[in-house]
Every structure is written in structure tokens, then in C-alpha cells.
mmCIF file of the N, C-alpha and C atoms, coordinates in Angstrom:
data_MODEL
# 
_entry.id   MODEL 
# 
loop_
_atom_site.group_PDB 
_atom_site.id 
_atom_site.type_symbol 
_atom_site.label_atom_id 
_atom_site.label_alt_id 
_atom_site.label_comp_id 
_atom_site.label_asym_id 
_atom_site.label_entity_id 
_atom_site.label_seq_id 
_atom_site.pdbx_PDB_ins_code 
_atom_site.Cartn_x 
_atom_site.Cartn_y 
_atom_site.Cartn_z 
_atom_site.occupancy 
_atom_site.B_iso_or_equiv 
_atom_site.pdbx_formal_charge 
_atom_site.auth_seq_id 
_atom_site.auth_comp_id 
_atom_site.auth_asym_id 
_atom_site.auth_atom_id 
_atom_site.pdbx_PDB_model_num 
ATOM 1   N N  . MET A 1 1  ? 230.030 126.153 55.427 1.00 0.00 ? 1  MET A N  1 
ATOM 2   C CA . MET A 1 1  ? 230.177 127.580 55.801 1.00 0.00 ? 1  MET A CA 1 
ATOM 3   C C  . MET A 1 1  ? 229.287 128.142 55.556 1.00 0.00 ? 1  MET A C  1 
ATOM 4   N N  . THR A 1 2  ? 228.799 128.890 56.631 1.00 0.00 ? 2  THR A N  1 
ATOM 5   C CA . THR A 1 2  ? 227.736 129.663 56.711 1.00 0.00 ? 2  THR A CA 1 
ATOM 6   C C  . THR A 1 2  ? 228.163 131.377 56.241 1.00 0.00 ? 2  THR A C  1 
ATOM 7   N N  . ASP A 1 3  ? 227.308 131.395 55.156 1.00 0.00 ? 3  ASP A N  1 
ATOM 8   C CA . ASP A 1 3  ? 227.557 133.174 54.687 1.00 0.00 ? 3  ASP A CA 1 
ATOM 9   C C  . ASP A 1 3  ? 226.617 133.989 55.700 1.00 0.00 ? 3  ASP A C  1 
ATOM 10  N N  . VAL A 1 4  ? 227.664 135.020 55.867 1.00 0.00 ? 4  VAL A N  1 
ATOM 11  C CA . VAL A 1 4  ? 226.849 136.405 56.456 1.00 0.00 ? 4  VAL A CA 1 
ATOM 12  C C  . VAL A 1 4  ? 226.303 137.334 55.517 1.00 0.00 ? 4  VAL A C  1 
ATOM 13  N N  . VAL A 1 5  ? 225.214 137.692 55.929 1.00 0.00 ? 5  VAL A N  1 
ATOM 14  C CA . VAL A 1 5  ? 224.371 138.554 54.960 1.00 0.00 ? 5  VAL A CA 1 
ATOM 15  C C  . VAL A 1 5  ? 223.969 139.771 55.666 1.00 0.00 ? 5  VAL A C  1 
ATOM 16  N N  . ASP A 1 6  ? 223.989 140.940 55.203 1.00 0.00 ? 6  ASP A N  1 
ATOM 17  C CA . ASP A 1 6  ? 223.242 142.075 55.753 1.00 0.00 ? 6  ASP A CA 1 
ATOM 18  C C  . ASP A 1 6  ? 221.873 142.317 55.469 1.00 0.00 ? 6  ASP A C  1 
ATOM 19  N N  . SER A 1 7  ? 221.328 143.325 56.306 1.00 0.00 ? 7  SER A N  1 
ATOM 20  C CA . SER A 1 7  ? 219.816 143.043 56.576 1.00 0.00 ? 7  SER A CA 1 
ATOM 21  C C  . SER A 1 7  ? 219.392 143.321 55.156 1.00 0.00 ? 7  SER A C  1 
ATOM 22  N N  . ASP A 1 8  ? 219.809 144.092 53.718 1.00 0.00 ? 8  ASP A N  1 
ATOM 23  C CA . ASP A 1 8  ? 219.445 144.533 52.881 1.00 0.00 ? 8  ASP A CA 1 
ATOM 24  C C  . ASP A 1 8  ? 219.562 143.096 52.228 1.00 0.00 ? 8  ASP A C  1 
ATOM 25  N N  . GLU A 1 9  ? 220.481 142.171 52.048 1.00 0.00 ? 9  GLU A N  1 
ATOM 26  C CA . GLU A 1 9  ? 220.672 141.065 51.423 1.00 0.00 ? 9  GLU A CA 1 
ATOM 27  C C  . GLU A 1 9  ? 219.212 140.216 51.974 1.00 0.00 ? 9  GLU A C  1 
ATOM 28  N N  . LEU A 1 10 ? 219.286 140.151 53.178 1.00 0.00 ? 10 LEU A N  1 
ATOM 29  C CA . LEU A 1 10 ? 218.303 139.376 53.653 1.00 0.00 ? 10 LEU A CA 1 
ATOM 30  C C  . LEU A 1 10 ? 216.809 140.031 53.125 1.00 0.00 ? 10 LEU A C  1 
ATOM 31  N N  . LEU A 1 11 ? 216.928 140.902 53.335 1.00 0.00 ? 11 LEU A N  1 
ATOM 32  C CA . LEU A 1 11 ? 215.394 141.371 52.715 1.00 0.00 ? 11 LEU A CA 1 
ATOM 33  C C  . LEU A 1 11 ? 214.963 141.222 50.892 1.00 0.00 ? 11 LEU A C  1 
ATOM 34  N N  . ARG A 1 12 ? 216.125 141.328 50.589 1.00 0.00 ? 12 ARG A N  1 
ATOM 35  C CA . ARG A 1 12 ? 215.938 140.714 49.051 1.00 0.00 ? 12 ARG A CA 1 
ATOM 36  C C  . ARG A 1 12 ? 215.706 139.462 48.958 1.00 0.00 ? 12 ARG A C  1 
ATOM 37  N N  . ARG A 1 13 ? 216.501 138.381 49.691 1.00 0.00 ? 13 ARG A N  1 
ATOM 38  C CA . ARG A 1 13 ? 216.155 137.262 49.684 1.00 0.00 ? 13 ARG A CA 1 
ATOM 39  C C  . ARG A 1 13 ? 214.487 136.936 50.123 1.00 0.00 ? 13 ARG A C  1 
ATOM 40  N N  . MET A 1 14 ? 213.969 137.494 51.057 1.00 0.00 ? 14 MET A N  1 
ATOM 41  C CA . MET A 1 14 ? 212.612 137.300 51.908 1.00 0.00 ? 14 MET A CA 1 
ATOM 42  C C  . MET A 1 14 ? 211.831 137.513 50.164 1.00 0.00 ? 14 MET A C  1 
ATOM 43  N N  . GLN A 1 15 ? 212.304 138.633 49.787 1.00 0.00 ? 15 GLN A N  1 
ATOM 44  C CA . GLN A 1 15 ? 211.369 139.247 48.690 1.00 0.00 ? 15 GLN A CA 1 
ATOM 45  C C  . GLN A 1 15 ? 211.332 138.234 47.496 1.00 0.00 ? 15 GLN A C  1 
ATOM 46  N N  . ARG A 1 16 ? 212.632 137.478 47.342 1.00 0.00 ? 16 ARG A N  1 
ATOM 47  C CA . ARG A 1 16 ? 212.501 136.460 46.203 1.00 0.00 ? 16 ARG A CA 1 
ATOM 48  C C  . ARG A 1 16 ? 211.880 135.577 46.571 1.00 0.00 ? 16 ARG A C  1 
ATOM 49  N N  . ALA A 1 17 ? 211.394 134.964 47.633 1.00 0.00 ? 17 ALA A N  1 
ATOM 50  C CA . ALA A 1 17 ? 211.075 133.993 47.979 1.00 0.00 ? 17 ALA A CA 1 
ATOM 51  C C  . ALA A 1 17 ? 209.514 134.116 48.125 1.00 0.00 ? 17 ALA A C  1 
ATOM 52  N N  . ARG A 1 18 ? 209.021 135.456 48.494 1.00 0.00 ? 18 ARG A N  1 
ATOM 53  C CA . ARG A 1 18 ? 207.725 135.674 48.173 1.00 0.00 ? 18 ARG A CA 1 
ATOM 54  C C  . ARG A 1 18 ? 207.223 135.587 46.773 1.00 0.00 ? 18 ARG A C  1 
ATOM 55  N N  . THR A 1 19 ? 207.834 136.216 45.727 1.00 0.00 ? 19 THR A N  1 
ATOM 56  C CA . THR A 1 19 ? 207.741 136.166 44.611 1.00 0.00 ? 19 THR A CA 1 
ATOM 57  C C  . THR A 1 19 ? 207.691 134.339 44.058 1.00 0.00 ? 19 THR A C  1 
ATOM 58  N N  . CYS A 1 20 ? 208.021 133.831 44.757 1.00 0.00 ? 20 CYS A N  1 
ATOM 59  C CA . CYS A 1 20 ? 208.467 132.349 44.124 1.00 0.00 ? 20 CYS A CA 1 
ATOM 60  C C  . CYS A 1 20 ? 207.258 131.812 44.805 1.00 0.00 ? 20 CYS A C  1 
ATOM 61  N N  . ALA A 1 21 ? 206.407 131.748 46.009 1.00 0.00 ? 21 ALA A N  1 
ATOM 62  C CA . ALA A 1 21 ? 205.948 131.242 46.787 1.00 0.00 ? 21 ALA A CA 1 
ATOM 63  C C  . ALA A 1 21 ? 204.779 131.763 46.358 1.00 0.00 ? 21 ALA A C  1 
ATOM 64  N N  . ARG A 1 22 ? 204.256 133.009 45.594 1.00 0.00 ? 22 ARG A N  1 
ATOM 65  C CA . ARG A 1 22 ? 203.253 133.432 45.030 1.00 0.00 ? 22 ARG A CA 1 
ATOM 66  C C  . ARG A 1 22 ? 203.113 132.801 43.662 1.00 0.00 ? 22 ARG A C  1 
ATOM 67  N N  . ARG A 1 23 ? 204.428 132.637 43.026 1.00 0.00 ? 23 ARG A N  1 
ATOM 68  C CA . ARG A 1 23 ? 203.940 131.782 41.615 1.00 0.00 ? 23 ARG A CA 1 
ATOM 69  C C  . ARG A 1 23 ? 203.531 130.454 41.969 1.00 0.00 ? 23 ARG A C  1 
ATOM 70  N N  . GLU A 1 24 ? 204.447 129.729 42.676 1.00 0.00 ? 24 GLU A N  1 
ATOM 71  C CA . GLU A 1 24 ? 203.741 128.396 43.053 1.00 0.00 ? 24 GLU A CA 1 
ATOM 72  C C  . GLU A 1 24 ? 202.239 128.353 43.318 1.00 0.00 ? 24 GLU A C  1 
ATOM 73  N N  . GLU A 1 25 ? 202.076 129.330 44.081 1.00 0.00 ? 25 GLU A N  1 
ATOM 74  C CA . GLU A 1 25 ? 201.143 129.126 45.133 1.00 0.00 ? 25 GLU A CA 1 
ATOM 75  C C  . GLU A 1 25 ? 199.551 129.253 44.112 1.00 0.00 ? 25 GLU A C  1 
ATOM 76  N N  . GLU A 1 26 ? 199.643 130.218 42.741 1.00 0.00 ? 26 GLU A N  1 
ATOM 77  C CA . GLU A 1 26 ? 199.090 130.526 41.877 1.00 0.00 ? 26 GLU A CA 1 
ATOM 78  C C  . GLU A 1 26 ? 199.366 128.747 40.784 1.00 0.00 ? 26 GLU A C  1 
ATOM 79  N N  . ALA A 1 27 ? 200.195 128.263 40.788 1.00 0.00 ? 27 ALA A N  1 
ATOM 80  C CA . ALA A 1 27 ? 200.483 127.365 39.826 1.00 0.00 ? 27 ALA A CA 1 
ATOM 81  C C  . ALA A 1 27 ? 199.561 126.144 40.683 1.00 0.00 ? 27 ALA A C  1 
ATOM 82  N N  . TRP A 1 28 ? 199.774 125.800 41.832 1.00 0.00 ? 28 TRP A N  1 
ATOM 83  C CA . TRP A 1 28 ? 198.761 124.657 42.472 1.00 0.00 ? 28 TRP A CA 1 
ATOM 84  C C  . TRP A 1 28 ? 197.521 124.880 42.468 1.00 0.00 ? 28 TRP A C  1 
ATOM 85  N N  . ARG A 1 29 ? 196.994 126.376 42.957 1.00 0.00 ? 29 ARG A N  1 
ATOM 86  C CA . ARG A 1 29 ? 195.678 126.456 42.606 1.00 0.00 ? 29 ARG A CA 1 
ATOM 87  C C  . ARG A 1 29 ? 194.969 125.924 41.089 1.00 0.00 ? 29 ARG A C  1 
ATOM 88  N N  . ALA A 1 30 ? 195.606 126.711 40.119 1.00 0.00 ? 30 ALA A N  1 
ATOM 89  C CA . ALA A 1 30 ? 195.125 126.287 38.866 1.00 0.00 ? 30 ALA A CA 1 
ATOM 90  C C  . ALA A 1 30 ? 195.381 124.990 38.733 1.00 0.00 ? 30 ALA A C  1 
ATOM 91  N N  . ARG A 1 31 ? 196.140 123.913 38.923 1.00 0.00 ? 31 ARG A N  1 
ATOM 92  C CA . ARG A 1 31 ? 196.297 122.899 38.987 1.00 0.00 ? 31 ARG A CA 1 
ATOM 93  C C  . ARG A 1 31 ? 195.264 122.040 40.027 1.00 0.00 ? 31 ARG A C  1 
ATOM 94  N N  . SER A 1 32 ? 194.620 122.648 41.323 1.00 0.00 ? 32 SER A N  1 
ATOM 95  C CA . SER A 1 32 ? 193.879 121.859 41.832 1.00 0.00 ? 32 SER A CA 1 
ATOM 96  C C  . SER A 1 32 ? 192.438 122.060 40.694 1.00 0.00 ? 32 SER A C  1 
ATOM 97  N N  . LEU A 1 33 ? 192.162 123.178 40.543 1.00 0.00 ? 33 LEU A N  1 
ATOM 98  C CA . LEU A 1 33 ? 191.154 123.545 39.932 1.00 0.00 ? 33 LEU A CA 1 
ATOM 99  C C  . LEU A 1 33 ? 190.932 122.795 38.789 1.00 0.00 ? 33 LEU A C  1 
ATOM 100 N N  . GLY A 1 34 ? 191.945 122.543 37.927 1.00 0.00 ? 34 GLY A N  1 
ATOM 101 C CA . GLY A 1 34 ? 192.013 121.966 36.795 1.00 0.00 ? 34 GLY A CA 1 
ATOM 102 C C  . GLY A 1 34 ? 191.783 120.006 36.824 1.00 0.00 ? 34 GLY A C  1 
ATOM 103 N N  . LEU A 1 35 ? 192.151 119.868 37.904 1.00 0.00 ? 35 LEU A N  1 
ATOM 104 C CA . LEU A 1 35 ? 191.981 118.544 38.029 1.00 0.00 ? 35 LEU A CA 1 
ATOM 105 C C  . LEU A 1 35 ? 190.651 117.931 38.939 1.00 0.00 ? 35 LEU A C  1 
ATOM 106 N N  . ARG A 1 36 ? 190.106 118.925 39.011 1.00 0.00 ? 36 ARG A N  1 
ATOM 107 C CA . ARG A 1 36 ? 188.652 118.369 40.035 1.00 0.00 ? 36 ARG A CA 1 
ATOM 108 C C  . ARG A 1 36 ? 187.687 117.205 39.317 1.00 0.00 ? 36 ARG A C  1 
ATOM 109 N N  . THR A 1 37 ? 187.460 117.400 38.211 1.00 0.00 ? 37 THR A N  1 
ATOM 110 C CA . THR A 1 37 ? 186.692 116.369 37.628 1.00 0.00 ? 37 THR A CA 1 
ATOM 111 C C  . THR A 1 37 ? 187.249 115.526 37.035 1.00 0.00 ? 37 THR A C  1 
ATOM 112 N N  . SER A 1 38 ? 188.551 115.430 36.605 1.00 0.00 ? 38 SER A N  1 
ATOM 113 C CA . SER A 1 38 ? 189.386 114.335 36.187 1.00 0.00 ? 38 SER A CA 1 
ATOM 114 C C  . SER A 1 38 ? 190.221 113.434 36.844 1.00 0.00 ? 38 SER A C  1 
ATOM 115 N N  . ASP A 1 39 ? 190.686 113.938 37.951 1.00 0.00 ? 39 ASP A N  1 
ATOM 116 C CA . ASP A 1 39 ? 191.500 113.112 38.949 1.00 0.00 ? 39 ASP A CA 1 
ATOM 117 C C  . ASP A 1 39 ? 191.558 114.033 40.328 1.00 0.00 ? 39 ASP A C  1 
ATOM 118 N N  . PRO A 1 40 ? 190.195 113.384 40.998 1.00 0.00 ? 40 PRO A N  1 
ATOM 119 C CA . PRO A 1 40 ? 190.034 113.851 42.330 1.00 0.00 ? 40 PRO A CA 1 
ATOM 120 C C  . PRO A 1 40 ? 191.085 113.805 43.420 1.00 0.00 ? 40 PRO A C  1 
ATOM 121 N N  . GLU A 1 41 ? 191.839 112.579 43.314 1.00 0.00 ? 41 GLU A N  1 
ATOM 122 C CA . GLU A 1 41 ? 193.035 112.537 44.624 1.00 0.00 ? 41 GLU A CA 1 
ATOM 123 C C  . GLU A 1 41 ? 193.910 113.550 43.995 1.00 0.00 ? 41 GLU A C  1 
ATOM 124 N N  . GLY A 1 42 ? 194.477 113.679 42.935 1.00 0.00 ? 42 GLY A N  1 
ATOM 125 C CA . GLY A 1 42 ? 195.613 114.577 42.208 1.00 0.00 ? 42 GLY A CA 1 
ATOM 126 C C  . GLY A 1 42 ? 195.244 116.194 42.816 1.00 0.00 ? 42 GLY A C  1 
ATOM 127 N N  . ALA A 1 43 ? 193.643 116.353 42.398 1.00 0.00 ? 43 ALA A N  1 
ATOM 128 C CA . ALA A 1 43 ? 193.111 117.657 43.096 1.00 0.00 ? 43 ALA A CA 1 
ATOM 129 C C  . ALA A 1 43 ? 193.160 117.670 44.471 1.00 0.00 ? 43 ALA A C  1 
ATOM 130 N N  . ARG A 1 44 ? 193.347 116.689 45.220 1.00 0.00 ? 44 ARG A N  1 
ATOM 131 C CA . ARG A 1 44 ? 193.607 117.179 46.654 1.00 0.00 ? 44 ARG A CA 1 
ATOM 132 C C  . ARG A 1 44 ? 194.954 117.160 46.958 1.00 0.00 ? 44 ARG A C  1 
ATOM 133 N N  . GLU A 1 45 ? 195.649 116.619 46.226 1.00 0.00 ? 45 GLU A N  1 
ATOM 134 C CA . GLU A 1 45 ? 197.191 116.944 46.670 1.00 0.00 ? 45 GLU A CA 1 
ATOM 135 C C  . GLU A 1 45 ? 197.528 117.960 46.342 1.00 0.00 ? 45 GLU A C  1 
ATOM 136 N N  . ALA A 1 46 ? 196.883 118.674 45.199 1.00 0.00 ? 46 ALA A N  1 
ATOM 137 C CA . ALA A 1 46 ? 197.297 119.952 44.647 1.00 0.00 ? 46 ALA A CA 1 
ATOM 138 C C  . ALA A 1 46 ? 196.784 121.069 45.761 1.00 0.00 ? 46 ALA A C  1 
ATOM 139 N N  . THR A 1 47 ? 195.424 120.659 46.177 1.00 0.00 ? 47 THR A N  1 
ATOM 140 C CA . THR A 1 47 ? 194.946 121.517 46.831 1.00 0.00 ? 47 THR A CA 1 
ATOM 141 C C  . THR A 1 47 ? 195.963 121.703 48.411 1.00 0.00 ? 47 THR A C  1 
ATOM 142 N N  . VAL A 1 48 ? 196.181 120.591 48.881 1.00 0.00 ? 48 VAL A N  1 
ATOM 143 C CA . VAL A 1 48 ? 197.147 120.758 49.728 1.00 0.00 ? 48 VAL A CA 1 
ATOM 144 C C  . VAL A 1 48 ? 198.218 121.477 49.423 1.00 0.00 ? 48 VAL A C  1 
ATOM 145 N N  . ARG A 1 49 ? 198.991 121.282 48.556 1.00 0.00 ? 49 ARG A N  1 
ATOM 146 C CA . ARG A 1 49 ? 200.116 122.034 48.082 1.00 0.00 ? 49 ARG A CA 1 
ATOM 147 C C  . ARG A 1 49 ? 199.535 123.744 47.924 1.00 0.00 ? 49 ARG A C  1 
ATOM 148 N N  . TRP A 1 50 ? 198.340 123.780 47.512 1.00 0.00 ? 50 TRP A N  1 
ATOM 149 C CA . TRP A 1 50 ? 198.188 125.234 47.014 1.00 0.00 ? 50 TRP A CA 1 
ATOM 150 C C  . TRP A 1 50 ? 198.291 125.691 48.695 1.00 0.00 ? 50 TRP A C  1 
ATOM 151 N N  . LEU A 1 51 ? 197.546 124.937 49.460 1.00 0.00 ? 51 LEU A N  1 
ATOM 152 C CA . LEU A 1 51 ? 197.400 125.806 50.665 1.00 0.00 ? 51 LEU A CA 1 
ATOM 153 C C  . LEU A 1 51 ? 198.741 125.892 51.496 1.00 0.00 ? 51 LEU A C  1 
ATOM 154 N N  . ALA A 1 52 ? 199.345 125.246 51.697 1.00 0.00 ? 52 ALA A N  1 
ATOM 155 C CA . ALA A 1 52 ? 200.638 125.118 51.924 1.00 0.00 ? 52 ALA A CA 1 
ATOM 156 C C  . ALA A 1 52 ? 201.527 126.721 51.428 1.00 0.00 ? 52 ALA A C  1 
ATOM 157 N N  . TYR A 1 53 ? 201.483 126.726 50.257 1.00 0.00 ? 53 TYR A N  1 
ATOM 158 C CA . TYR A 1 53 ? 201.845 127.794 49.634 1.00 0.00 ? 53 TYR A CA 1 
ATOM 159 C C  . TYR A 1 53 ? 201.757 129.069 49.810 1.00 0.00 ? 53 TYR A C  1 
ATOM 160 N N  . GLU A 1 54 ? 200.204 129.026 50.153 1.00 0.00 ? 54 GLU A N  1 
ATOM 161 C CA . GLU A 1 54 ? 199.528 130.037 50.859 1.00 0.00 ? 54 GLU A CA 1 
ATOM 162 C C  . GLU A 1 54 ? 199.803 130.547 52.087 1.00 0.00 ? 54 GLU A C  1 
ATOM 163 N N  . THR A 1 55 ? 200.119 129.549 53.140 1.00 0.00 ? 55 THR A N  1 
ATOM 164 C CA . THR A 1 55 ? 200.535 129.841 54.078 1.00 0.00 ? 55 THR A CA 1 
ATOM 165 C C  . THR A 1 55 ? 201.588 130.771 54.044 1.00 0.00 ? 55 THR A C  1 
ATOM 166 N N  . VAL A 1 56 ? 202.649 130.019 53.751 1.00 0.00 ? 56 VAL A N  1 
ATOM 167 C CA . VAL A 1 56 ? 203.857 130.553 53.356 1.00 0.00 ? 56 VAL A CA 1 
ATOM 168 C C  . VAL A 1 56 ? 203.994 132.099 53.024 1.00 0.00 ? 56 VAL A C  1 
ATOM 169 N N  . LEU A 1 57 ? 202.940 132.101 51.754 1.00 0.00 ? 57 LEU A N  1 
ATOM 170 C CA . LEU A 1 57 ? 202.930 133.692 50.863 1.00 0.00 ? 57 LEU A CA 1 
ATOM 171 C C  . LEU A 1 57 ? 202.629 134.627 52.297 1.00 0.00 ? 57 LEU A C  1 
ATOM 172 N N  . SER A 1 58 ? 201.309 134.266 53.244 1.00 0.00 ? 58 SER A N  1 
ATOM 173 C CA . SER A 1 58 ? 201.074 134.774 54.067 1.00 0.00 ? 58 SER A CA 1 
ATOM 174 C C  . SER A 1 58 ? 201.797 135.420 54.973 1.00 0.00 ? 58 SER A C  1 
ATOM 175 N N  . VAL A 1 59 ? 202.728 134.027 55.643 1.00 0.00 ? 59 VAL A N  1 
ATOM 176 C CA . VAL A 1 59 ? 203.672 134.656 56.676 1.00 0.00 ? 59 VAL A CA 1 
ATOM 177 C C  . VAL A 1 59 ? 204.859 135.833 56.078 1.00 0.00 ? 59 VAL A C  1 
ATOM 178 N N  . LEU A 1 60 ? 205.248 135.309 55.135 1.00 0.00 ? 60 LEU A N  1 
ATOM 179 C CA . LEU A 1 60 ? 206.461 136.409 54.085 1.00 0.00 ? 60 LEU A CA 1 
ATOM 180 C C  . LEU A 1 60 ? 205.834 137.703 53.646 1.00 0.00 ? 60 LEU A C  1 
ATOM 181 N N  . ASP A 1 61 ? 204.209 137.499 53.494 1.00 0.00 ? 61 ASP A N  1 
ATOM 182 C CA . ASP A 1 61 ? 204.033 139.009 53.597 1.00 0.00 ? 61 ASP A CA 1 
ATOM 183 C C  . ASP A 1 61 ? 203.516 139.674 54.975 1.00 0.00 ? 61 ASP A C  1 
ATOM 184 N N  . GLU A 1 62 ? 203.372 139.097 55.958 1.00 0.00 ? 62 GLU A N  1 
ATOM 185 C CA . GLU A 1 62 ? 203.466 139.339 57.177 1.00 0.00 ? 62 GLU A CA 1 
ATOM 186 C C  . GLU A 1 62 ? 204.754 139.908 57.762 1.00 0.00 ? 62 GLU A C  1 
ATOM 187 N N  . ILE A 1 63 ? 205.811 139.580 57.250 1.00 0.00 ? 63 ILE A N  1 
ATOM 188 C CA . ILE A 1 63 ? 207.474 139.810 57.759 1.00 0.00 ? 63 ILE A CA 1 
ATOM 189 C C  . ILE A 1 63 ? 207.525 141.111 57.063 1.00 0.00 ? 63 ILE A C  1 
ATOM 190 N N  . LEU A 1 64 ? 207.361 140.875 55.831 1.00 0.00 ? 64 LEU A N  1 
ATOM 191 C CA . LEU A 1 64 ? 207.689 142.090 54.840 1.00 0.00 ? 64 LEU A CA 1 
ATOM 192 C C  . LEU A 1 64 ? 206.864 143.390 55.038 1.00 0.00 ? 64 LEU A C  1 
ATOM 193 N N  . THR A 1 65 ? 205.854 143.044 55.250 1.00 0.00 ? 65 THR A N  1 
ATOM 194 C CA . THR A 1 65 ? 204.684 144.275 55.309 1.00 0.00 ? 65 THR A CA 1 
ATOM 195 C C  . THR A 1 65 ? 203.852 144.029 56.727 1.00 0.00 ? 65 THR A C  1 
ATOM 196 N N  . PRO A 1 66 ? 204.611 144.513 57.904 1.00 0.00 ? 66 PRO A N  1 
ATOM 197 C CA . PRO A 1 66 ? 203.603 143.857 59.007 1.00 0.00 ? 66 PRO A CA 1 
ATOM 198 C C  . PRO A 1 66 ? 202.538 144.967 58.904 1.00 0.00 ? 66 PRO A C  1 
ATOM 199 N N  . GLY A 1 67 ? 201.420 144.060 59.546 1.00 0.00 ? 67 GLY A N  1 
ATOM 200 C CA . GLY A 1 67 ? 199.853 144.974 60.061 1.00 0.00 ? 67 GLY A CA 1 
ATOM 201 C C  . GLY A 1 67 ? 199.371 145.181 58.847 1.00 0.00 ? 67 GLY A C  1 
ATOM 202 N N  . SER A 1 68 ? 200.101 145.114 57.717 1.00 0.00 ? 68 SER A N  1 
ATOM 203 C CA . SER A 1 68 ? 198.904 145.309 56.410 1.00 0.00 ? 68 SER A CA 1 
ATOM 204 C C  . SER A 1 68 ? 198.033 144.277 56.120 1.00 0.00 ? 68 SER A C  1 
ATOM 205 N N  . HIS A 1 69 ? 198.151 143.144 56.460 1.00 0.00 ? 69 HIS A N  1 
ATOM 206 C CA . HIS A 1 69 ? 197.284 141.909 56.330 1.00 0.00 ? 69 HIS A CA 1 
ATOM 207 C C  . HIS A 1 69 ? 196.262 141.528 57.342 1.00 0.00 ? 69 HIS A C  1 
ATOM 208 N N  . PRO A 1 70 ? 195.108 141.042 57.296 1.00 0.00 ? 70 PRO A N  1 
ATOM 209 C CA . PRO A 1 70 ? 194.484 140.588 58.182 1.00 0.00 ? 70 PRO A CA 1 
ATOM 210 C C  . PRO A 1 70 ? 194.917 139.261 59.237 1.00 0.00 ? 70 PRO A C  1 
ATOM 211 N N  . THR A 1 71 ? 194.823 139.206 60.281 1.00 0.00 ? 71 THR A N  1 
ATOM 212 C CA . THR A 1 71 ? 195.341 137.830 60.947 1.00 0.00 ? 71 THR A CA 1 
ATOM 213 C C  . THR A 1 71 ? 194.279 137.486 61.385 1.00 0.00 ? 71 THR A C  1 
ATOM 214 N N  . GLU A 1 72 ? 194.525 136.007 61.729 1.00 0.00 ? 72 GLU A N  1 
ATOM 215 C CA . GLU A 1 72 ? 193.373 135.505 62.368 1.00 0.00 ? 72 GLU A CA 1 
ATOM 216 C C  . GLU A 1 72 ? 193.836 135.465 63.945 1.00 0.00 ? 72 GLU A C  1 
ATOM 217 N N  . GLY A 1 73 ? 192.692 135.032 64.699 1.00 0.00 ? 73 GLY A N  1 
ATOM 218 C CA . GLY A 1 73 ? 193.132 134.907 66.056 1.00 0.00 ? 73 GLY A CA 1 
ATOM 219 C C  . GLY A 1 73 ? 192.324 135.424 66.967 1.00 0.00 ? 73 GLY A C  1 
# 
């Protein structure tokens, strides 16, 4: 069954998602940089995850604070 949520709850959920994405992006960035010399393949995988979370974070930032972030295009 699908829950119906109001706009305030939706905003809170998106803010929590942004906080989570920020933590994950930082963790994967640190892991990527830490593995560069000891495990190049692991560093590449960590970099892909880092960039994925960076993208998610960018999208959530734009949704939650429209126009306050530079866009490409």
C-alpha cells in the first residue's frame, strides 16, 4: 500500500536524503583517494560511486534550493 504524504513530509524526506547522499559522497571520495596507490581497481570503483553520489547530491540540492547552484548546459 502506498502512503500519502503532505508537502512538509516530502520536504523532510528529501532533506534527509540529501544529508545521507552528502555523507556517502564524502565517504566514497575518501575511500577513492585512500585506495589510489594500494588498490587502483578499488579506487576506480570508489570513484564511480563517489561521482554517482555527487550527482544525486547535485540534483537534490537543485530541487531543495532552486537556482542557488551553478548548472551545466
